[in-house]
C-alpha positions as YAML, in Angstrom:
chain: A
units: angstrom
residues:
- id: 1
  name: MET
  ca: [109.72, 116.38, 107.99]
- id: 2
  name: LYS
  ca: [106.98, 117.69, 109.90]
- id: 3
  name: ILE
  ca: [103.91, 118.51, 108.42]
- id: 4
  name: MET
  ca: [100.82, 120.94, 109.52]
- id: 5
  name: VAL
  ca: [97.69, 119.93, 107.76]
- id: 6
  name: MET
  ca: [95.11, 122.19, 108.97]
- id: 7
  name: ASP
  ca: [91.37, 122.83, 107.51]
- id: 8
  name: GLY
  ca: [88.14, 123.31, 108.78]
- id: 9
  name: GLN
  ca: [84.13, 122.04, 107.61]
- id: 10
  name: GLY
  ca: [84.09, 118.66, 106.38]
- id: 11
  name: GLY
  ca: [87.62, 118.53, 106.13]
- id: 12
  name: ARG
  ca: [87.22, 117.59, 102.50]
- id: 13
  name: MET
  ca: [90.32, 119.85, 101.34]
- id: 14
  name: GLY
  ca: [92.75, 118.71, 104.03]
- id: 15
  name: LYS
  ca: [91.72, 114.91, 102.78]
- id: 16
  name: GLY
  ca: [92.66, 115.66, 99.66]
- id: 17
  name: ILE
  ca: [95.86, 117.00, 100.59]
- id: 18
  name: VAL
  ca: [96.90, 114.56, 103.63]
- id: 19
  name: GLU
  ca: [96.56, 111.19, 100.52]
- id: 20
  name: GLN
  ca: [98.77, 112.98, 98.61]
- id: 21
  name: ILE
  ca: [101.31, 113.88, 101.12]
- id: 22
  name: LYS
  ca: [101.47, 109.98, 102.25]
- id: 23
  name: ARG
  ca: [101.65, 108.92, 98.84]
- id: 24
  name: ASN
  ca: [104.63, 111.48, 97.14]
- id: 25
  name: PHE
  ca: [106.53, 111.48, 100.78]
- id: 26
  name: PRO
  ca: [105.47, 108.77, 103.42]
- id: 27
  name: GLU
  ca: [108.41, 109.36, 105.69]
- id: 28
  name: ASP
  ca: [106.97, 112.54, 106.91]
- id: 29
  name: GLU
  ca: [104.87, 112.92, 109.71]
- id: 30
  name: VAL
  ca: [102.24, 114.53, 109.24]
- id: 31
  name: LEU
  ca: [99.64, 116.39, 111.84]
- id: 32
  name: ALA
  ca: [96.28, 116.98, 111.28]
- id: 33
  name: VAL
  ca: [95.01, 120.06, 112.28]
- id: 34
  name: GLY
  ca: [91.05, 120.44, 111.95]
- id: 35
  name: THR
  ca: [89.02, 123.40, 112.75]
- id: 36
  name: ASN
  ca: [86.15, 120.11, 113.99]
- id: 37
  name: SER
  ca: [85.54, 117.15, 114.28]
- id: 38
  name: ILE
  ca: [84.47, 116.07, 110.91]
- id: 39
  name: ALA
  ca: [87.84, 117.83, 109.95]
- id: 40
  name: THR
  ca: [90.05, 115.97, 111.67]
- id: 41
  name: ALA
  ca: [88.17, 112.92, 111.15]
- id: 42
  name: ALA
  ca: [89.00, 112.91, 107.23]
- id: 43
  name: MET
  ca: [91.96, 113.67, 107.50]
- id: 44
  name: LEU
  ca: [93.18, 111.13, 109.88]
- id: 45
  name: LYS
  ca: [91.53, 108.72, 108.08]
- id: 46
  name: ALA
  ca: [93.06, 109.82, 104.67]
- id: 47
  name: GLY
  ca: [96.02, 108.92, 106.52]
- id: 48
  name: ALA
  ca: [97.56, 111.63, 108.93]
- id: 49
  name: ASP
  ca: [99.96, 110.52, 111.97]
- id: 50
  name: ALA
  ca: [98.08, 112.66, 114.55]
- id: 51
  name: GLY
  ca: [95.30, 114.45, 115.27]
- id: 52
  name: ALA
  ca: [94.08, 117.41, 116.96]
- id: 53
  name: THR
  ca: [90.62, 119.38, 117.15]
- id: 54
  name: GLY
  ca: [90.36, 123.22, 117.65]
- id: 55
  name: GLU
  ca: [92.07, 126.65, 118.62]
- id: 56
  name: ASN
  ca: [95.13, 124.75, 120.71]
- id: 57
  name: PRO
  ca: [96.17, 122.54, 118.50]
- id: 58
  name: ALA
  ca: [96.70, 124.79, 115.89]
- id: 59
  name: VAL
  ca: [98.59, 127.49, 118.17]
- id: 60
  name: VAL
  ca: [100.94, 124.18, 119.18]
- id: 61
  name: GLY
  ca: [100.86, 122.23, 116.05]
- id: 62
  name: SER
  ca: [102.18, 125.32, 114.79]
- id: 63
  name: ARG
  ca: [105.59, 126.36, 116.71]
- id: 64
  name: ASP
  ca: [107.51, 122.55, 115.92]
- id: 65
  name: ALA
  ca: [105.72, 122.36, 112.21]
- id: 66
  name: ASP
  ca: [108.65, 121.95, 109.57]
- id: 67
  name: VAL
  ca: [105.60, 122.88, 106.75]
- id: 68
  name: ILE
  ca: [101.77, 124.31, 107.41]
- id: 69
  name: ILE
  ca: [99.26, 123.23, 104.56]
- id: 70
  name: GLY
  ca: [95.90, 124.80, 104.22]
- id: 71
  name: PRO
  ca: [93.50, 127.15, 102.60]
- id: 72
  name: MET
  ca: [94.55, 130.55, 102.42]
- id: 73
  name: GLY
  ca: [92.40, 131.65, 104.95]
- id: 74
  name: ILE
  ca: [94.02, 129.53, 108.16]
- id: 75
  name: VAL
  ca: [95.42, 132.67, 108.47]
- id: 76
  name: ILE
  ca: [92.83, 135.32, 108.48]
- id: 77
  name: ALA
  ca: [90.78, 135.33, 111.56]
- id: 78
  name: ASP
  ca: [87.21, 134.41, 111.82]
- id: 79
  name: SER
  ca: [88.09, 133.12, 107.93]
- id: 80
  name: LEU
  ca: [86.48, 129.61, 107.38]
- id: 81
  name: LEU
  ca: [82.93, 130.77, 107.95]
- id: 82
  name: GLY
  ca: [84.52, 132.00, 111.09]
- id: 83
  name: GLU
  ca: [85.86, 128.69, 111.98]
- id: 84
  name: ILE
  ca: [89.30, 130.39, 112.50]
- id: 85
  name: THR
  ca: [90.06, 132.50, 115.55]
- id: 86
  name: PRO
  ca: [92.34, 135.33, 115.81]
- id: 87
  name: LYS
  ca: [94.59, 132.98, 117.86]
- id: 88
  name: MET
  ca: [95.13, 130.73, 115.30]
- id: 89
  name: ALA
  ca: [95.52, 132.96, 112.54]
- id: 90
  name: VAL
  ca: [98.01, 134.43, 114.15]
- id: 91
  name: ALA
  ca: [99.85, 131.32, 115.21]
- id: 92
  name: ILE
  ca: [100.15, 130.16, 112.16]
- id: 93
  name: GLY
  ca: [101.03, 133.75, 110.70]
- id: 94
  name: GLN
  ca: [104.26, 133.97, 113.17]
- id: 95
  name: SER
  ca: [105.32, 129.91, 112.59]
- id: 96
  name: ARG
  ca: [109.15, 129.92, 111.76]
- id: 97
  name: ALA
  ca: [107.24, 126.80, 109.49]
- id: 98
  name: LYS
  ca: [106.73, 127.21, 105.80]
- id: 99
  name: LYS
  ca: [103.33, 128.35, 104.68]
- id: 100
  name: LEU
  ca: [102.03, 126.30, 101.46]
- id: 101
  name: LEU
  ca: [98.26, 128.30, 101.17]
- id: 102
  name: ILE
  ca: [96.18, 127.14, 99.06]
- id: 103
  name: PRO
  ca: [94.16, 130.22, 97.20]
- id: 104
  name: VAL
  ca: [90.39, 129.22, 97.79]
- id: 105
  name: ASN
  ca: [88.36, 132.30, 96.48]
- id: 106
  name: ARG
  ca: [85.19, 131.76, 98.42]
- id: 107
  name: CYS
  ca: [84.37, 133.93, 102.08]
- id: 108
  name: GLN
  ca: [84.94, 137.44, 100.92]
- id: 109
  name: HIS
  ca: [88.79, 136.35, 100.22]
- id: 110
  name: PHE
  ca: [90.55, 137.05, 97.15]
- id: 111
  name: VAL
  ca: [93.83, 136.43, 95.21]
- id: 112
  name: ILE
  ca: [94.32, 138.25, 92.96]
- id: 113
  name: GLY
  ca: [96.51, 136.50, 89.71]
- id: 114
  name: CYS
  ca: [95.11, 133.02, 90.67]
- id: 115
  name: GLU
  ca: [93.56, 131.46, 88.38]
- id: 116
  name: GLU
  ca: [90.48, 129.41, 89.35]
- id: 117
  name: LEU
  ca: [92.43, 125.85, 89.21]
- id: 118
  name: PRO
  ca: [90.63, 122.34, 90.55]
- id: 119
  name: PHE
  ca: [91.76, 121.30, 93.61]
- id: 120
  name: GLY
  ca: [93.83, 118.63, 92.05]
- id: 121
  name: ASP
  ca: [95.69, 120.74, 90.43]
- id: 122
  name: TYR
  ca: [96.54, 122.50, 93.56]
- id: 123
  name: ALA
  ca: [96.65, 119.67, 95.68]
- id: 124
  name: ARG
  ca: [99.74, 118.46, 92.71]
- id: 125
  name: LEU
  ca: [101.13, 122.01, 93.25]
- id: 126
  name: ALA
  ca: [101.64, 121.51, 96.56]
- id: 127
  name: MET
  ca: [103.33, 118.28, 96.55]
- id: 128
  name: GLU
  ca: [105.61, 120.17, 94.04]
- id: 129
  name: LYS
  ca: [106.24, 123.03, 95.83]
- id: 130
  name: LEU
  ca: [106.82, 120.56, 98.96]
- id: 131
  name: ARG
  ca: [108.77, 118.59, 97.36]
- id: 132
  name: GLU
  ca: [110.91, 121.81, 96.66]
- id: 133
  name: ILE
  ca: [111.08, 122.70, 100.37]
- id: 134
  name: ARG
  ca: [112.27, 118.76, 101.18]
- id: 135
  name: ARG
  ca: [115.13, 119.45, 98.94]
- id: 136
  name: GLY
  ca: [116.32, 122.17, 100.63]
...
């Protein structure tokens, strides 16, 4: 399974997700796509199989990923303090991949009905959902 993990800013969330995937599903291919080189480097250091930075890697990676994981802002143009371009948001939104969006209630985007949980709990929930997806 090809899993694209996307993050921006300092890449802390993406790093945590990559670590969890590699711990739980080491056989899966993980592509780290950062909106900046710091985020990409953090995810590569966490064990991603490959990594790239910027708009075009997000567009290209979205084409054949089976699953895309990241903060919910990756499908909202101009989110992550402007790091998500409209083209990135559209490519991810239109991708055939299943999207596991982590609700980060920042940058003026709020998911009503979601609990405010520590990131570790969201990472655990993402791995449970990924396990379900892998089973079919």
